[in-house]
C-alpha positions in Angstrom: 2.4 0.9 5.3 1.7 1.0 9.0 -0.1 4.1 10.2 2.0 4.0 13.4 5.3 4.4 11.6 6.7 7.9 12.0 6.8 9.9 8.8 4.9 7.4 6.8 2.8 9.9 4.8 5.9 11.7 3.6 7.5 8.3 2.8 4.5 7.3 0.7 4.4 10.7 -1.0 8.1 10.4 -2.0 7.6 6.9 -3.4 4.5 7.9 -5.4 6.4 10.9 -6.8 9.3 8.8 -7.8 7.5 5.8 -9.3 3.9 6.9 -10.1 2.3 9.0 -12.8 3.8 6.9 -15.6 7.4 7.0 -14.3 7.4 3.3 -13.6 3.7 2.6 -12.9 0.5 4.0 -14.3 -1.0 4.5 -10.8 0.3 4.0 -7.3 -2.0 4.2 -4.2 -0.8 4.2 -0.6 -2.8 2.7 2.3 -2.0 3.1 6.0 -2.9 0.1 8.1 -4.3 1.3 11.5 -2.7 0.1 14.7 -4.4 -1.7 17.6 -7.1 -3.5 15.7 -8.6 -6.0 18.1 -7.5 -9.7 17.6 -5.1 -8.7 14.8 -1.3 -9.2 14.9 0.8 -6.4 13.4 2.9 -7.5 10.5 3.2 -7.8 6.7 0.2 -10.2 6.4 -2.2 -7.8 8.2 -0.8 -4.8 6.3 -1.4 -6.6 2.9 -4.9 -7.7 4.0 -5.8 -4.1 4.9 -4.5 -2.8 1.6 -6.4 -5.4 -0.3 -9.7 -4.5 1.5 -9.1 -0.8 0.6 -8.5 -1.6 -3.0 -11.5 -3.9 -3.2 -13.7 -1.3 -1.7 -12.5 1.3 -4.3 -12.6 -0.9 -7.4 -15.3 -3.6 -6.7 -18.1 -1.9 -8.7 -15.8 0.0 -11.1 -15.6 -0.7 -14.8 -11.8 -0.7 -14.3 -11.9 -3.7 -11.9 -10.7 -6.1 -14.6 -7.6 -3.9 -15.2 -6.3 -3.7 -11.6 -3.1 -5.5 -10.7 -2.0 -5.6 -7.1 1.7 -5.9 -6.3 3.4 -6.1 -3.0 7.1 -5.1 -2.8 9.2 -5.3 0.3 12.0 -2.8 0.9 15.3 -4.5 1.7 18.1 -2.7 3.3 21.4 -2.8 1.5 23.7 -5.4 2.8 27.4 -4.7 3.1 
């Protein structure tokens, strides 16, 4: 998620409450991509790259590293 988005911590919290803790997924983590990083364009690719770097930093030396699956899901508005 983009850090600059208004209300993003609440949005992340709601998604984690709804789908995390064994409801749909064993564990869900949120990451917030900072704005205004020099020489970086804002968008999905940079958001995913940021999230991957956060996850790699957390799990790189962990014994759980072989059990981590990363999934990216886009939210799509309902079409009439």
